[in-house]
MDAnalysis code that builds the backbone (N, CA, C; Angstrom):
import MDAnalysis as mda
import numpy as np

u = mda.Universe.empty(561, n_residues=187, atom_resindex=np.repeat(np.arange(187), 3), trajectory=True)
u.add_TopologyAttr("name", ["N", "CA", "C"] * 187)
u.add_TopologyAttr("resid", np.arange(1, 188))
u.add_TopologyAttr("resname", ["MET", "LYS", "LEU", "LEU", "LEU", "HIS", "THR", "CYS", "CYS", "ALA", "PRO", "CYS", "SER", "ILE", "GLN", "CYS", "VAL", "ASN", "ASP", "LEU", "ASN", "ALA", "ASP", "GLY", "ILE", "THR", "PRO", "GLU", "LEU", "TYR", "TRP", "TYR", "ASN", "PRO", "ASN", "ILE", "HIS", "PRO", "TYR", "THR", "GLU", "TYR", "ARG", "SER", "ARG", "MET", "ASP", "SER", "LEU", "LYS", "GLU", "PHE", "VAL", "LYS", "GLU", "LYS", "ASN", "LEU", "PRO", "LEU", "ILE", "ILE", "GLU", "ASP", "GLU", "TYR", "GLY", "LEU", "ARG", "ALA", "PHE", "VAL", "ARG", "ALA", "VAL", "GLU", "ASN", "GLU", "ASN", "SER", "ALA", "GLY", "PRO", "ALA", "LYS", "ALA", "ALA", "ARG", "CYS", "ALA", "PHE", "CYS", "TYR", "ARG", "LEU", "ARG", "LEU", "GLY", "LYS", "ALA", "ALA", "ARG", "MET", "ALA", "ALA", "GLU", "LYS", "GLY", "TYR", "ASP", "ALA", "PHE", "THR", "THR", "SER", "LEU", "LEU", "ILE", "SER", "PRO", "TYR", "GLN", "ASP", "HIS", "GLU", "LEU", "LEU", "ARG", "GLN", "ILE", "GLY", "GLU", "GLU", "GLU", "ALA", "GLY", "ASN", "HIS", "GLY", "VAL", "GLU", "PHE", "LEU", "TYR", "ARG", "ASP", "PHE", "ARG", "PRO", "HIS", "PHE", "TRP", "GLU", "GLY", "ARG", "LYS", "LEU", "ALA", "LYS", "GLU", "ALA", "GLY", "TYR", "TYR", "MET", "GLN", "LYS", "TYR", "CYS", "GLY", "CYS", "ILE", "TYR", "SER", "GLU", "GLU", "GLU", "ARG", "TYR", "LEU", "ALA", "LYS", "GLN", "ALA", "GLY", "ASN", "ASP"])
u.atoms.positions = np.array([
    [-15.492, -19.314, 10.739],
    [-14.826, -19.162, 9.453],
    [-13.921, -17.942, 9.512],
    [-12.687, -18.108, 9.093],
    [-11.747, -17.004, 8.990],
    [-11.895, -16.430, 7.582],
    [-12.455, -15.217, 7.504],
    [-12.837, -14.626, 6.216],
    [-12.119, -13.312, 5.966],
    [-11.589, -13.162, 4.763],
    [-10.992, -11.910, 4.313],
    [-12.009, -11.204, 3.431],
    [-12.364, -9.990, 3.802],
    [-13.329, -9.189, 3.040],
    [-12.586, -8.092, 2.305],
    [-12.412, -8.280, 0.982],
    [-11.856, -7.198, 0.175],
    [-12.876, -6.068, 0.217],
    [-12.417, -4.862, 0.485],
    [-13.350, -3.756, 0.608],
    [-12.911, -2.554, -0.205],
    [-13.890, -1.906, -0.812],
    [-13.623, -0.747, -1.659],
    [-13.853, 0.568, -0.932],
    [-14.639, 0.547, 0.151],
    [-14.955, 1.792, 0.847],
    [-15.781, 1.477, 2.102],
    [-15.918, 2.472, 2.959],
    [-16.721, 2.307, 4.173],
    [-18.206, 2.102, 3.867],
    [-18.827, 2.932, 3.001],
    [-20.261, 2.749, 2.762],
    [-20.641, 1.355, 2.272],
    [-19.813, 0.757, 1.427],
    [-20.121, -0.588, 0.932],
    [-19.806, -1.658, 1.972],
    [-18.907, -1.364, 2.886],
    [-18.494, -2.358, 3.881],
    [-19.482, -2.516, 5.026],
    [-20.153, -1.453, 5.396],
    [-21.006, -1.457, 6.593],
    [-21.971, -2.634, 6.608],
    [-22.793, -2.745, 5.598],
    [-23.816, -3.780, 5.603],
    [-23.261, -5.158, 5.277],
    [-22.149, -5.220, 4.553],
    [-21.495, -6.521, 4.344],
    [-21.044, -7.061, 5.696],
    [-20.397, -6.213, 6.483],
    [-19.928, -6.619, 7.810],
    [-21.115, -7.003, 8.692],
    [-22.177, -6.189, 8.687],
    [-23.363, -6.489, 9.503],
    [-23.991, -7.825, 9.118],
    [-24.088, -8.075, 7.809],
    [-24.680, -9.315, 7.325],
    [-23.825, -10.517, 7.743],
    [-22.527, -10.401, 7.600],
    [-21.629, -11.483, 7.992],
    [-21.650, -11.697, 9.506],
    [-21.672, -10.595, 10.272],
    [-21.755, -10.698, 11.733],
    [-23.014, -11.435, 12.165],
    [-24.112, -11.215, 11.454],
    [-25.369, -11.891, 11.787],
    [-25.245, -13.409, 11.652],
    [-24.295, -13.847, 10.829],
    [-24.033, -15.283, 10.660],
    [-22.857, -15.757, 11.511],
    [-22.445, -14.918, 12.447],
    [-21.356, -15.299, 13.347],
    [-19.967, -15.177, 12.746],
    [-19.839, -14.431, 11.648],
    [-18.545, -14.258, 10.979],
    [-18.066, -12.822, 11.194],
    [-16.879, -12.684, 11.742],
    [-16.256, -11.362, 11.859],
    [-15.123, -11.322, 10.847],
    [-15.353, -10.648, 9.732],
    [-14.328, -10.636, 8.691],
    [-13.160, -9.724, 9.044],
    [-12.032, -10.015, 8.431],
    [-10.903, -9.095, 8.456],
    [-10.958, -8.359, 7.129],
    [-10.860, -7.042, 7.178],
    [-11.002, -6.246, 5.970],
    [-9.662, -6.063, 5.277],
    [-9.747, -5.943, 3.955],
    [-8.553, -5.845, 3.121],
    [-8.749, -4.750, 2.089],
    [-7.901, -3.734, 2.140],
    [-7.928, -2.619, 1.186],
    [-6.862, -2.842, 0.125],
    [-7.290, -3.034, -1.088],
    [-6.400, -3.070, -2.246],
    [-7.221, -2.577, -3.425],
    [-6.993, -1.324, -3.819],
    [-7.822, -0.689, -4.842],
    [-7.011, 0.256, -5.714],
    [-6.055, -0.265, -6.492],
    [-5.268, 0.615, -7.346],
    [-6.057, 1.154, -8.536],
    [-7.311, 0.794, -8.607],
    [-8.197, 1.256, -9.669],
    [-8.865, 2.589, -9.342],
    [-8.794, 3.038, -8.102],
    [-9.527, 4.244, -7.699],
    [-8.699, 5.487, -8.026],
    [-9.326, 6.411, -8.776],
    [-8.659, 7.630, -9.235],
    [-9.635, 8.805, -9.164],
    [-9.189, 10.022, -9.064],
    [-7.813, 10.466, -8.876],
    [-7.329, 10.202, -7.441],
    [-6.125, 10.671, -7.143],
    [-5.511, 10.371, -5.859],
    [-6.345, 10.880, -4.686],
    [-6.973, 12.034, -4.828],
    [-7.792, 12.569, -3.725],
    [-8.973, 11.645, -3.430],
    [-9.532, 11.030, -4.455],
    [-10.633, 10.067, -4.277],
    [-10.116, 8.816, -3.574],
    [-8.977, 8.338, -4.007],
    [-8.339, 7.168, -3.409],
    [-8.126, 7.395, -1.913],
    [-7.545, 8.532, -1.562],
    [-7.267, 8.843, -0.148],
    [-8.562, 9.012, 0.650],
    [-9.548, 9.677, 0.084],
    [-10.816, 9.895, 0.796],
    [-11.485, 8.572, 1.139],
    [-11.490, 7.646, 0.202],
    [-12.110, 6.339, 0.445],
    [-11.320, 5.529, 1.468],
    [-10.007, 5.535, 1.346],
    [-9.185, 4.778, 2.284],
    [-9.281, 5.379, 3.690],
    [-9.225, 6.690, 3.793],
    [-9.304, 7.340, 5.110],
    [-10.650, 7.086, 5.779],
    [-11.717, 7.106, 4.995],
    [-13.048, 6.828, 5.529],
    [-13.147, 5.382, 6.017],
    [-12.543, 4.473, 5.281],
    [-12.532, 3.069, 5.692],
    [-11.758, 2.907, 7.002],
    [-10.640, 3.591, 7.124],
    [-9.857, 3.544, 8.365],
    [-10.696, 4.027, 9.551],
    [-11.465, 5.069, 9.334],
    [-12.341, 5.594, 10.382],
    [-13.388, 4.546, 10.773],
    [-13.997, 3.905, 9.774],
    [-15.006, 2.877, 10.013],
    [-14.447, 1.714, 10.843],
    [-13.292, 1.174, 10.433],
    [-12.745, 0.018, 11.154],
    [-12.295, 0.394, 12.564],
    [-11.848, 1.616, 12.736],
    [-11.456, 2.069, 14.074],
    [-12.684, 2.134, 14.982],
    [-13.769, 2.691, 14.469],
    [-15.008, 2.794, 15.247],
    [-15.593, 1.424, 15.578],
    [-15.463, 0.477, 14.662],
    [-16.040, -0.862, 14.841],
    [-15.043, -1.872, 15.402],
    [-13.811, -1.419, 15.627],
    [-12.755, -2.274, 16.161],
    [-12.565, -3.528, 15.299],
    [-12.423, -3.300, 14.006],
    [-12.232, -4.379, 13.041],
    [-10.792, -4.385, 12.542],
    [-10.252, -5.561, 12.260],
    [-8.905, -5.621, 11.691],
    [-8.922, -5.179, 10.228],
    [-7.851, -4.519, 9.819],
    [-7.742, -4.021, 8.449],
    [-6.315, -4.212, 7.953],
    [-6.199, -4.809, 6.787],
    [-4.924, -4.919, 6.082],
    [-4.989, -3.921, 4.935],
    [-3.984, -3.063, 4.837],
    [-3.950, -2.063, 3.769],
    [-2.765, -2.318, 2.856],
    [-3.041, -2.437, 1.577],
    [-1.993, -2.424, 0.556],
    [-2.183, -1.095, -0.171],
    [-1.379, -0.147, 0.224],
    [-1.497, 1.225, -0.260],
    [-0.763, 1.362, -1.588],
    [-1.483, 1.063, -2.643],
    [-0.907, 1.094, -3.989],
    [-1.806, 1.905, -4.903],
    [-1.493, 3.180, -5.027],
    [-2.239, 4.021, -5.957],
    [-1.728, 3.731, -7.355],
    [-2.584, 3.265, -8.241],
    [-2.106, 2.741, -9.513],
    [-2.659, 3.384, -10.760],
    [-2.755, 4.689, -10.801],
    [-3.344, 5.359, -11.958],
    [-2.685, 4.951, -13.278],
    [-1.407, 5.165, -13.400],
    [-0.737, 4.938, -14.693],
    [-0.799, 3.459, -15.101],
    [-0.488, 2.559, -14.181],
    [-0.502, 1.132, -14.502],
    [-1.915, 0.679, -14.870],
    [-2.916, 1.153, -14.139],
    [-4.303, 0.767, -14.417],
    [-4.730, 1.271, -15.799],
    [-4.464, 2.536, -16.073],
    [-4.866, 3.118, -17.357],
    [-4.164, 2.402, -18.508],
    [-2.876, 2.151, -18.372],
    [-2.141, 1.420, -19.428],
    [-2.760, 0.034, -19.645],
    [-3.070, -0.649, -18.558],
    [-3.614, -2.009, -18.672],
    [-4.973, -2.025, -19.347],
    [-5.862, -1.148, -18.967],
    [-7.193, -1.183, -19.580],
    [-7.174, -0.630, -20.993],
    [-6.291, 0.297, -21.283],
    [-6.160, 0.777, -22.656],
    [-5.674, -0.348, -23.559],
    [-4.800, -1.200, -23.038],
    [-4.284, -2.327, -23.816],
    [-5.344, -3.389, -24.045],
    [-6.382, -3.416, -23.208],
    [-7.460, -4.393, -23.374],
    [-8.229, -4.152, -24.672],
    [-8.265, -2.901, -25.105],
    [-9.055, -2.553, -26.276],
    [-8.401, -1.338, -26.923],
    [-7.769, -1.525, -28.059],
    [-7.010, -0.431, -28.670],
    [-7.891, 0.746, -29.052],
    [-9.188, 0.543, -29.185],
    [-10.086, 1.648, -29.506],
    [-10.511, 2.404, -28.252],
    [-9.989, 2.002, -27.110],
    [-10.379, 2.613, -25.840],
    [-10.974, 1.543, -24.950],
    [-10.981, 1.790, -23.670],
    [-11.420, 0.751, -22.736],
    [-12.943, 0.574, -22.710],
    [-13.413, -0.496, -23.328],
    [-14.833, -0.819, -23.252],
    [-15.165, -1.135, -21.809],
    [-16.324, -0.712, -21.356],
    [-16.693, -0.880, -19.952],
    [-16.597, -2.340, -19.497],
    [-17.098, -3.267, -20.267],
    [-17.093, -4.673, -19.842],
    [-15.666, -5.189, -19.650],
    [-14.777, -4.897, -20.598],
    [-13.385, -5.351, -20.487],
    [-12.687, -4.645, -19.340],
    [-12.953, -3.379, -19.183],
    [-12.346, -2.601, -18.100],
    [-12.767, -3.151, -16.742],
    [-14.042, -3.415, -16.567],
    [-14.536, -3.937, -15.288],
    [-13.999, -5.340, -15.024],
    [-13.946, -6.174, -16.046],
    [-13.409, -7.528, -15.867],
    [-11.952, -7.456, -15.423],
    [-11.169, -6.584, -16.049],
    [-9.772, -6.418, -15.643],
    [-9.695, -5.965, -14.187],
    [-10.512, -5.002, -13.835],
    [-10.523, -4.438, -12.482],
    [-10.914, -5.497, -11.440],
    [-11.949, -6.255, -11.707],
    [-12.365, -7.318, -10.785],
    [-11.243, -8.342, -10.606],
    [-10.638, -8.753, -11.729],
    [-9.594, -9.775, -11.663],
    [-8.378, -9.247, -10.905],
    [-8.017, -8.015, -11.123],
    [-6.889, -7.399, -10.432],
    [-7.092, -7.457, -8.916],
    [-8.243, -7.005, -8.460],
    [-8.486, -6.914, -7.019],
    [-8.837, -8.255, -6.390],
    [-9.672, -9.051, -7.042],
    [-10.038, -10.346, -6.464],
    [-8.873, -11.332, -6.522],
    [-8.046, -11.218, -7.550],
    [-6.862, -12.065, -7.616],
    [-5.907, -11.780, -6.467],
    [-5.731, -10.505, -6.185],
    [-4.849, -10.122, -5.077],
    [-5.458, -10.546, -3.736],
    [-6.768, -10.414, -3.599],
    [-7.442, -10.826, -2.359],
    [-7.344, -12.343, -2.170],
    [-7.515, -13.088, -3.240],
    [-7.410, -14.555, -3.153],
    [-5.993, -14.961, -2.753],
    [-5.021, -14.323, -3.348],
    [-3.623, -14.624, -3.012],
    [-3.353, -14.308, -1.540],
    [-3.820, -13.153, -1.087],
    [-3.635, -12.745, 0.314],
    [-4.328, -13.740, 1.245],
    [-5.541, -14.133, 0.909],
    [-6.290, -15.073, 1.746],
    [-5.547, -16.410, 1.851],
    [-5.043, -16.893, 0.740],
    [-4.325, -18.171, 0.745],
    [-3.022, -18.064, 1.544],
    [-2.284, -16.991, 1.319],
    [-0.998, -16.820, 2.004],
    [-1.148, -16.670, 3.510],
    [-2.235, -16.020, 3.940],
    [-2.421, -15.730, 5.371],
    [-3.292, -16.769, 6.077],
    [-3.701, -17.814, 5.372],
    [-4.429, -18.909, 6.009],
    [-5.904, -18.661, 6.280],
    [-6.538, -17.830, 5.474],
    [-7.980, -17.617, 5.605],
    [-8.709, -18.810, 4.997],
    [-9.903, -19.083, 5.473],
    [-10.730, -20.137, 4.904],
    [-11.335, -19.706, 3.572],
    [-11.639, -18.400, 3.482],
    [-12.325, -17.888, 2.307],
    [-12.100, -16.380, 2.193],
    [-12.501, -15.845, 1.045],
    [-12.503, -14.395, 0.835],
    [-13.783, -14.023, 0.115],
    [-14.134, -12.754, 0.224],
    [-15.271, -12.202, -0.491],
    [-14.975, -10.729, -0.738],
    [-15.940, -9.986, -1.254],
    [-15.711, -8.584, -1.575],
    [-16.950, -7.738, -1.310],
    [-16.715, -6.515, -0.871],
    [-17.811, -5.574, -0.661],
    [-18.415, -5.110, -1.983],
    [-17.758, -5.385, -3.095],
    [-18.325, -5.042, -4.402],
    [-19.671, -5.739, -4.604],
    [-19.885, -6.842, -3.882],
    [-21.124, -7.616, -4.032],
    [-22.343, -6.933, -3.432],
    [-22.164, -5.779, -2.813],
    [-23.329, -5.054, -2.292],
    [-23.898, -4.089, -3.322],
    [-23.119, -3.766, -4.321],
    [-23.531, -2.736, -5.267],
    [-24.458, -3.257, -6.356],
    [-25.604, -2.607, -6.527],
    [-26.486, -2.979, -7.635],
    [-25.916, -2.518, -8.980],
    [-24.829, -1.766, -8.945],
    [-24.217, -1.243, -10.166],
    [-23.101, -2.137, -10.701],
    [-22.742, -3.183, -9.959],
    [-21.679, -4.098, -10.386],
    [-22.282, -5.302, -11.106],
    [-21.471, -5.957, -11.912],
    [-21.880, -7.152, -12.651],
    [-21.649, -8.370, -11.744],
    [-22.706, -8.794, -11.058],
    [-22.585, -9.865, -10.065],
    [-22.164, -11.200, -10.652],
    [-22.670, -11.527, -11.803],
    [-22.288, -12.807, -12.408],
    [-20.803, -12.809, -12.755],
    [-20.310, -11.696, -13.264],
    [-18.895, -11.595, -13.588],
    [-18.049, -11.593, -12.317],
    [-18.491, -10.891, -11.290],
    [-17.783, -10.914, -10.006],
    [-17.698, -12.337, -9.460],
    [-18.814, -13.021, -9.508],
    [-18.846, -14.400, -8.998],
    [-17.908, -15.300, -9.802],
    [-17.984, -15.199, -11.119],
    [-17.145, -16.019, -11.997],
    [-15.665, -15.764, -11.711],
    [-15.266, -14.512, -11.677],
    [-13.859, -14.177, -11.447],
    [-13.446, -14.542, -10.029],
    [-14.310, -14.307, -9.055],
    [-14.008, -14.684, -7.676],
    [-13.748, -16.175, -7.549],
    [-14.587, -16.980, -8.196],
    [-14.431, -18.437, -8.141],
    [-13.177, -18.893, -8.896],
    [-12.893, -18.249, -10.037],
    [-11.671, -18.594, -10.780],
    [-10.429, -18.281, -9.950],
    [-10.394, -17.104, -9.358],
    [-9.229, -16.711, -8.560],
    [-9.114, -17.576, -7.302],
    [-10.236, -17.960, -6.739],
    [-10.212, -18.871, -5.587],
    [-9.555, -20.189, -5.995],
    [-9.952, -20.720, -7.139],
    [-9.364, -21.954, -7.639],
    [-7.877, -21.810, -7.937],
    [-7.494, -20.661, -8.472],
    [-6.084, -20.410, -8.790],
    [-5.207, -20.380, -7.542],
    [-5.797, -20.023, -6.411],
    [-5.016, -19.832, -5.188],
    [-5.363, -20.819, -4.078],
    [-6.278, -21.754, -4.354],
    [-6.583, -22.793, -3.382],
    [-7.312, -22.302, -2.138],
    [-8.220, -21.362, -2.323],
    [-9.015, -20.829, -1.219],
    [-10.453, -20.684, -1.708],
    [-11.399, -20.648, -0.823],
    [-12.819, -20.552, -1.196],
    [-13.214, -19.094, -1.453],
    [-14.080, -18.887, -2.434],
    [-14.705, -17.582, -2.649],
    [-16.108, -17.662, -2.072],
    [-16.391, -16.829, -1.106],
    [-17.716, -16.789, -0.494],
    [-18.574, -15.787, -1.266],
    [-19.509, -16.320, -2.058],
    [-20.414, -15.435, -2.784],
    [-21.616, -15.140, -1.902],
    [-21.905, -13.880, -1.739],
    [-23.117, -13.433, -1.043],
    [-23.711, -12.301, -1.855],
    [-24.997, -12.338, -2.027],
    [-25.682, -11.229, -2.678],
    [-26.088, -10.250, -1.584],
    [-25.223, -9.285, -1.347],
    [-25.465, -8.283, -0.312],
    [-26.361, -7.136, -0.812],
    [-26.746, -7.153, -2.082],
    [-27.481, -6.023, -2.673],
    [-28.748, -5.605, -1.937],
    [-29.505, -6.525, -1.321],
    [-30.697, -6.065, -0.607],
    [-30.381, -5.075, 0.527],
    [-29.111, -5.020, 0.955],
    [-28.717, -4.134, 2.053],
    [-28.045, -2.847, 1.576],
    [-27.981, -2.643, 0.264],
    [-27.245, -1.507, -0.294],
    [-27.734, -0.165, 0.239],
    [-29.025, 0.092, 0.137],
    [-29.530, 1.424, 0.505],
    [-29.463, 1.652, 2.009],
    [-29.645, 0.607, 2.790],
    [-29.495, 0.746, 4.243],
    [-28.045, 1.080, 4.587],
    [-27.112, 0.444, 3.905],
    [-25.701, 0.743, 4.125],
    [-25.362, 2.180, 3.779],
    [-25.920, 2.665, 2.690],
    [-25.697, 4.076, 2.300],
    [-26.260, 5.015, 3.367],
    [-27.441, 4.680, 3.870],
    [-28.069, 5.506, 4.907],
    [-27.204, 5.541, 6.170],
    [-26.733, 4.379, 6.596],
    [-25.895, 4.309, 7.794],
    [-24.574, 5.055, 7.598],
    [-24.007, 4.942, 6.411],
    [-22.751, 5.635, 6.116],
    [-22.949, 7.150, 6.153],
    [-24.044, 7.596, 5.590],
    [-24.335, 9.034, 5.590],
    [-24.540, 9.530, 7.018],
    [-25.290, 8.775, 7.817],
    [-25.526, 9.149, 9.215],
    [-24.226, 9.189, 10.018],
    [-23.295, 8.302, 9.691],
    [-22.012, 8.246, 10.400],
    [-21.039, 9.315, 9.908],
    [-21.369, 9.950, 8.796],
    [-20.505, 10.996, 8.249],
    [-19.345, 10.485, 7.418],
    [-19.442, 9.247, 6.931],
    [-18.383, 8.703, 6.098],
    [-18.415, 9.334, 4.708],
    [-17.275, 9.396, 4.099],
    [-17.164, 9.910, 2.740],
    [-18.034, 9.060, 1.806],
    [-18.831, 9.719, 0.995],
    [-19.745, 9.036, 0.077],
    [-19.307, 9.316, -1.363],
    [-18.769, 8.313, -2.015],
    [-18.303, 8.486, -3.382],
    [-19.468, 8.600, -4.352],
    [-19.161, 9.139, -5.522],
    [-20.199, 9.386, -6.521],
    [-20.045, 8.532, -7.782],
    [-19.021, 7.676, -7.806],
    [-18.792, 6.818, -8.963],
    [-18.024, 5.587, -8.520],
    [-17.957, 4.604, -9.401],
    [-17.377, 3.304, -9.065],
    [-15.945, 3.415, -8.560],
    [-15.091, 4.095, -9.292],
    [-13.723, 4.212, -8.805],
    [-12.711, 4.676, -9.823],
    [-12.699, 4.080, -11.008],
    [-11.657, 4.456, -11.951],
    [-12.008, 5.775, -12.646],
    [-10.996, 6.339, -13.244],
    [-11.142, 7.640, -13.895],
    [-12.173, 7.582, -15.021],
    [-12.314, 6.418, -15.646],
    [-13.297, 6.264, -16.711],
    [-14.720, 6.288, -16.151],
    [-14.932, 5.681, -15.001],
    [-16.276, 5.706, -14.410],
    [-16.629, 7.107, -13.942],
    [-15.620, 7.868, -13.524],
    [-15.887, 9.266, -13.166],
    [-16.319, 10.036, -14.406],
    [-15.614, 9.840, -15.506],
    [-15.968, 10.514, -16.753],
    [-17.392, 10.143, -17.174],
    [-17.727, 8.845, -17.107],
    [-19.062, 8.393, -17.499],
    [-20.143, 9.041, -16.650],
    [-19.860, 9.227, -15.359],
    [-20.822, 9.875, -14.466],
    [-21.099, 11.301, -14.930],
    [-20.051, 12.043, -15.250],
    [-20.230, 13.433, -15.664],
    [-20.865, 13.541, -17.043],
    [-20.529, 12.635, -17.938],
    [-21.153, 12.655, -19.262],
    [-22.651, 12.359, -19.149],
    [-23.006, 11.407, -18.296],
    [-24.424, 11.086, -18.073],
    [-25.148, 12.284, -17.457],
    [-24.484, 12.960, -16.550],
    [-25.077, 14.144, -15.909],
    [-25.329, 15.233, -16.947],
    [-24.345, 15.447, -17.819],
    [-24.506, 16.444, -18.881],
    [-25.659, 16.093, -19.803],
    [-25.847, 14.812, -20.039],
    [-26.926, 14.363, -20.921],
    [-28.275, 14.356, -20.216],
    [-28.270, 14.685, -18.910],
    [-29.514, 14.710, -18.149],
    [-29.948, 13.355, -17.654],
    [-29.024, 12.406, -17.601],
    [-29.352, 11.052, -17.158],
    [-28.968, 10.789, -15.727],
    [-28.568, 11.767, -14.985],
    [-28.118, 11.535, -13.595],
    [-28.962, 12.332, -12.633],
])
């Protein structure tokens, strides 16, 4: 199977790649994450991913589009009272999975998937729904895998390898939520 793996970072990619390799699939990785802010976070995640693919000799397609202003405008428009987490995440998933589906169809992949499926912090049902919708929109298969059982092992391997370890999902709002939770003693 020729598979495109949309990836958000090295730590989330490690075990997705290992799991797919165990099934005889060597994915090609795809970086498209205009949702990651601020710019230093965006660069740290992308640079760490580049290091990972170089070490593992994996193919990587990079769409280097830092999208702070466009992303913030789009999610603010989703809810005039401010970006509700559910609407913000749905927009973010659709933005990235839609682009991955389009890329997979244009480049002749059999299917696409995403490293977001390893995170226990993501909405898997929504990811699956949007992945399948975007697959249908672009005439390519969405490969759903529940990679979550491998999440902590992937984090351990990433830490041992010295890869950059992010502390929040990606957008500026998730960073704010992390710090607010920390202030409230919930982190």
